[in-house]
C-alpha positions in Angstrom: -3.2 63.2 -23.9 0.1 64.0 -25.0 1.8 65.0 -28.2 2.6 62.7 -30.9 6.2 63.8 -31.7 8.6 61.6 -29.5 11.7 62.9 -27.9 15.1 60.9 -27.9 14.4 60.6 -24.3 11.1 58.6 -24.8 12.0 55.0 -24.7 9.9 53.8 -27.6 12.2 55.8 -30.0 15.4 55.1 -28.7 17.6 52.9 -30.5 18.3 49.6 -28.7 20.9 49.7 -26.2 22.3 46.3 -27.8 22.5 47.3 -31.4 25.7 46.4 -33.0 27.1 47.9 -35.9 30.5 47.9 -37.5 31.2 51.6 -36.4 29.3 51.4 -33.0 32.2 52.8 -31.1 32.6 55.6 -33.4 29.3 56.9 -33.7 29.4 60.5 -34.7 26.9 63.3 -33.7 25.1 63.1 -36.7 24.5 59.6 -36.6 23.3 59.8 -33.1 20.8 62.4 -34.2 19.3 59.8 -36.4 17.8 58.5 -33.3 16.9 61.8 -31.9 14.4 62.9 -34.6 10.9 63.0 -33.7 8.4 60.7 -35.5 4.6 60.4 -35.4 2.8 58.3 -32.9 -0.7 57.9 -32.1 -0.5 54.8 -30.1 2.4 54.3 -27.7 4.2 51.3 -26.6 1.8 50.6 -23.7 -1.2 50.9 -26.0 -2.2 54.4 -24.7 -3.8 56.8 -27.4 -1.9 60.1 -28.1 -3.3 63.1 -30.0 -1.5 64.9 -32.7 -2.8 68.3 -34.3 -1.7 67.6 -37.7 -2.6 63.6 -38.0 -5.2 62.7 -35.4 -7.8 63.8 -37.9 -7.0 61.1 -40.3 -7.9 58.5 -38.0 -11.1 60.0 -36.7 -13.5 57.4 -38.3 -11.7 54.5 -36.8 -13.8 52.7 -34.4 -13.6 49.6 -32.2 -14.5 47.3 -35.3 -11.8 48.8 -37.4 -9.2 48.4 -34.8 -10.3 44.7 -34.2 -10.1 44.4 -38.1 -6.4 45.8 -37.7 -5.5 43.3 -35.2 -6.9 40.4 -37.2 -5.1 41.5 -40.4 -1.9 41.5 -38.4 -2.3 38.4 -36.5 -3.4 36.5 -39.7 -0.2 37.9 -41.6 1.9 36.7 -38.8 0.5 33.4 -38.9 0.8 33.2 -42.7 4.5 34.2 -42.1 4.9 31.2 -39.5 3.5 28.7 -41.8 5.4 29.7 -44.8 8.7 29.8 -42.8 7.9 26.2 -41.7 7.2 25.2 -45.3 10.3 26.2 -46.5 12.3 24.7 -43.6 10.8 21.4 -44.6 11.8 21.8 -48.4 8.5 22.8 -49.7 9.6 26.4 -50.8 12.9 27.3 -52.2 13.0 30.5 -50.1 10.9 32.6 -47.8 11.2 36.3 -46.8 9.8 36.6 -43.3 8.1 40.0 -41.9 7.7 39.5 -38.2 7.5 42.8 -36.7 6.6 44.7 -39.8 2.8 43.8 -39.6 1.5 47.5 -38.4 3.8 49.1 -41.1 2.1 47.1 -43.7 -1.4 46.6 -42.5 -1.7 50.4 -41.4 -0.4 51.7 -45.1 -2.2 49.1 -47.1 -5.7 49.7 -45.3 -5.1 53.6 -46.2 -5.1 53.0 -49.9 -8.2 52.9 -52.3 -9.0 50.0 -54.5 -7.9 52.0 -57.8 -4.7 53.0 -56.3 -2.0 50.6 -57.6 1.0 49.1 -55.4 4.3 48.0 -56.1 5.7 45.7 -53.6 9.1 44.3 -52.7 9.3 40.7 -51.9 8.2 41.0 -48.3 4.7 42.8 -48.4 2.8 39.8 -47.5 0.5 42.1 -45.2 -0.1 44.6 -47.8 -1.1 41.7 -50.1 -3.7 40.7 -47.7 -5.2 44.3 -47.7 -5.5 43.9 -51.3 -7.4 40.7 -51.1 -4.4 38.5 -52.7 -4.9 35.1 -51.5 -2.1 34.0 -49.2 -1.8 30.5 -51.0 -1.3 31.9 -54.2 1.7 34.2 -52.9 3.5 30.8 -52.3 3.7 30.1 -56.0 6.8 32.0 -56.8 8.5 30.8 -53.7 7.9 27.3 -54.5 9.5 27.8 -57.7 6.7 26.9 -59.8 5.7 30.6 -61.3 7.2 33.8 -62.1 4.3 35.6 -60.0 1.2 33.8 -58.7 -1.7 36.3 -59.1 -3.1 38.7 -61.9 -1.9 42.3 -60.7 -5.0 43.8 -62.6 -7.4 42.3 -60.3 -6.1 43.7 -57.3 -3.8 46.7 -58.6 -0.9 44.7 -56.5 1.9 44.3 -58.7 4.2 40.9 -58.8 6.8 40.8 -56.2 10.0 42.2 -57.2 13.0 40.1 -56.2 15.7 42.4 -57.8 16.4 45.2 -55.2 14.7 48.6 -55.8 13.8 47.8 -59.3 10.1 48.3 -58.5 10.8 51.8 -57.6 11.4 53.3 -61.3 8.5 51.1 -62.5 6.1 53.0 -59.8 7.3 56.2 -60.5 6.8 55.3 -64.2 3.4 54.2 -63.8 2.5 57.3 -61.8 3.8 59.5 -64.5 1.6 57.7 -66.9 -1.5 58.5 -64.7 -0.8 62.1 -65.2 -0.6 61.5 -68.9 -2.3 59.0 -71.4 -5.0 57.2 -69.5 -6.6 55.4 -72.5 -9.2 52.9 -71.2 -9.2 54.2 -67.6 -12.2 55.5 -65.9 -11.4 59.4 -66.5 -14.7 60.7 -64.7 -13.7 58.3 -61.5 -10.2 59.5 -61.8 -10.7 63.3 -61.9 -13.5 62.7 -59.2 -11.5 60.6 -56.6 -7.9 60.9 -57.8 -5.5 57.9 -57.7 -2.1 57.3 -56.4 0.7 54.9 -56.4 2.8 53.5 -53.5 6.3 52.2 -53.8 7.3 50.1 -51.1 11.1 49.4 -50.4 13.6 49.0 -47.4 16.2 50.9 -45.9 18.7 48.5 -47.9 17.2 49.5 -51.0 17.2 53.0 -50.2 20.8 53.3 -50.8 20.2 52.0 -54.6 20.4 54.4 -57.4 17.0 53.4 -58.5 15.5 54.8 -55.7 17.4 58.0 -56.2 16.6 58.1 -60.0 12.8 57.9 -59.2 12.5 60.5 -56.6 14.1 62.9 -59.2 11.8 62.0 -61.5 8.8 61.8 -59.4 9.8 65.4 -57.8 10.5 67.0 -61.3 7.0 66.0 -62.5 5.0 66.1 -59.1 4.0 62.5 -59.9 1.1 61.1 -57.5 3.6 58.5 -55.9 4.3 57.8 -52.2 7.5 56.2 -51.4 7.3 54.0 -48.4 10.3 53.0 -46.8 10.0 50.1 -44.3 13.1 51.0 -42.0 13.6 47.6 -40.2 17.1 48.7 -39.4 19.1 46.0 -41.1 20.1 45.8 -44.9 20.6 41.9 -44.5 23.8 42.5 -42.1 24.3 46.1 -42.7 22.6 48.4 -40.0 20.8 51.5 -41.0 23.4 53.9 -39.3 25.9 52.8 -41.8 23.8 53.3 -44.7 22.5 56.8 -43.7 24.0 59.6 -41.6 20.6 61.4 -41.2 17.1 59.9 -41.0 16.1 58.3 -44.2 13.0 60.6 -44.2 15.2 63.7 -44.3 16.4 62.7 -47.7 13.4 64.0 -49.3 14.3 67.6 -48.5 17.0 67.1 -51.1 14.5 66.2 -54.0 12.2 68.9 -53.2 9.2 67.2 -51.4 8.0 66.4 -48.0 9.7 63.3 -45.9 8.1 62.0 -42.5 9.0 59.6 -40.0 6.5 57.5 -38.5 6.5 54.9 -35.9 6.3 51.6 -37.9 5.1 49.6 -35.1 2.0 51.8 -34.6 -0.8 50.9 -36.8 -2.8 53.9 -36.2 -0.1 56.2 -37.0 0.9 54.6 -40.0 -2.7 54.7 -41.3 -3.0 58.5 -40.5 0.2 59.4 -42.3 -0.3 57.2 -45.3 -3.8 58.7 -45.8 -2.4 62.1 -45.5 0.5 61.4 -48.1 -1.9 59.6 -50.4 -4.5 62.5 -50.3 -1.8 65.0 -51.0 -0.5 62.9 -53.9 -4.3 62.6 -55.6 -4.6 66.3 -55.1 -1.7 66.7 -57.6 0.7 68.2 -55.0 3.6 65.4 -55.7 5.4 62.7 -54.0 6.1 62.0 -50.1 8.5 60.0 -48.7 7.4 57.8 -45.6 10.0 56.2 -43.4 8.3 53.6 -41.2 10.7 53.1 -38.2 10.2 49.4 -37.5 12.3 46.3 -36.8 12.8 43.0 -38.5 12.4 40.5 -35.8 13.1 37.6 -38.1 16.0 36.7 -40.5 16.4 38.7 -43.7 15.2 35.6 -45.8 15.3 31.8 -44.6 18.9 31.9 -46.1 20.0 34.4 -43.6 21.4 33.9 -40.0 21.0 37.2 -38.1 23.0 35.6 -35.0 26.3 36.4 -37.5 25.7 40.1 -37.3 23.4 41.3 -34.2 23.0 40.7 -30.8 20.3 38.9 -29.2 20.0 41.8 -26.7 19.1 44.0 -29.5 16.0 41.9 -30.5 14.9 41.4 -26.9 14.9 45.4 -26.7 12.4 45.5 -29.5 10.2 42.6 -28.1 8.1 45.1 -26.0 7.4 47.1 -29.0 5.8 44.4 -31.0 3.1 45.8 -33.0 0.5 43.0 -32.0 1.3 43.3 -28.5 0.9 47.1 -28.6 -2.7 47.0 -30.3 -3.8 44.1 -28.1 -3.0 46.1 -25.0 -5.0 49.0 -26.2 -8.0 46.9 -27.2 -8.1 45.2 -24.0 -7.7 48.5 -21.9 -10.4 50.3 -23.9 -12.7 47.3 -23.7 -12.9 46.7 -27.2 -11.6 43.0 -27.1 -11.6 40.2 -24.7 -10.3 36.7 -24.3 -12.9 35.3 -26.8 -11.9 37.7 -29.4 -8.3 36.8 -29.2 -9.0 33.1 -29.0 -11.2 33.3 -32.1 -8.6 35.2 -34.2 -5.9 32.5 -33.4 -8.5 29.6 -34.3 -8.9 31.6 -37.7 -5.2 31.9 -38.1 -4.6 28.1 -37.6 -7.5 27.3 -40.1 -6.0 29.6 -42.8 -2.5 28.2 -42.2 -3.9 24.5 -42.5 -5.5 25.9 -46.0 -2.4 27.5 -47.1 -0.3 24.4 -46.5 -2.9 22.3 -48.3 -3.3 24.2 -51.3 0.4 24.9 -51.6 1.5 21.1 -51.6 -1.4 20.7 -54.2 -0.1 22.9 -56.7 0.7 21.2 -59.9 4.2 21.2 -61.2 4.8 23.1 -64.4 6.0 21.0 -67.4 9.2 21.5 -69.1 7.4 23.1 -72.0 5.6 25.5 -69.8 9.0 27.0 -68.5 10.1 27.6 -72.1 6.9 28.8 -73.3 6.8 31.4 -70.9 10.2 33.1 -71.9 8.4 34.9 -74.7 4.6 35.9 -75.3 5.0 34.3 -78.9 7.0 31.6 -80.2 10.5 32.2 -80.9 12.8 30.0 -82.8 15.8 30.3 -80.5 13.8 29.1 -77.6 12.2 26.2 -79.8 15.8 25.1 -80.7 16.8 25.4 -77.0 13.7 23.3 -76.1 14.5 20.6 -78.6 18.1 20.3 -77.3 17.0 20.1 -73.4 14.5 17.4 -74.5 17.4 15.3 -76.0 19.7 16.0 -73.1 16.9 14.8 -70.7 16.4 11.6 -73.0 20.3 10.8 -72.7 19.9 10.4 -69.0 17.2 8.0 -69.4 19.0 6.0 -72.3 22.2 5.8 -70.1 20.1 4.5 -66.9 18.4 1.8 -69.3 21.8 0.8 -70.5 23.5 0.6 -67.1 20.2 -1.6 -66.1 20.8 -3.9 -68.8 24.5 -4.1 -68.0 23.9 -5.1 -64.4 21.3 -7.9 -65.5 24.0 -9.6 -67.4 
């Protein structure tokens, strides 16, 4: 057994040699130190277990069945991601936000939460949604352009996707502050017995937004029970992390007065352990924690993005061996916890799920024009009523012009 803290010499923590950034040639010492900071790791790149005196205890309950469950979660999430990407390429979705490479960060953190914890996602947390029992097809409604959401957040304590960068982080902080105050209608006895917490997900790009700064100021001032979970996938669309921050993102927490911790985001066990620790701390009333899950976005930022314009293929190839699914598969096989039959069954389950997702997504009914206007306000509004009337007249004009043109052509 070895220590969990990785040194810069360890290949699994070093920056890919092919990394491309606008200031690559002039990288200063502080920038280089970003990659020299240790991070929590319990499962190395080769699938070997490591021990950590601070965090191994948080995964002591994880047995072979749970490990297989984590692999299944990650594999199904990746298969869903592949199917949704195909649907968008075929014109069935307006946009899609891939997550390939970030499955361990999402499944590990999502499985660390309790049902009564509340989650505020961005637009990429498809794996976290799986852990909250949000049905995959329903997640496509918003990307198909037929709904503002797709699921009821009250059923799963999993909020709507937020398309505005970092806007969900102040919402999460406010919700956590609300937990500390007026909780009318809540099960007070359960909350006092078990505690509850909030998780705010965001990316390295969103970490540069003022919303995140302001949220951390408030959360720290009031010791609110919120865990800030940053998935550092190395690229804010086309801007590399090293341009956004001269220090590891986790170190920013020091300036706000609460702990920050960096974890190997491709190690599902380490993410589970660190998130459990942070949530327990928050539930005890000890305030927020910033987790930086150091991972990599293997796909494009969205299906509207072309990563070949700003990063080299050598960089992607350098991260391939760190694939979170490959890492866990190596461990399951070497420990004798899974064989070919298991992985074949998971693959079949993924294909069956993908077929169901496609079938249900293509069968979604299109909303009517009235639905779109009626959903603007909770109650009828005279301005919206007038705009609907005008729009109907506008559309009717096209039909009238078409009829007149047809008559003219028949003469």
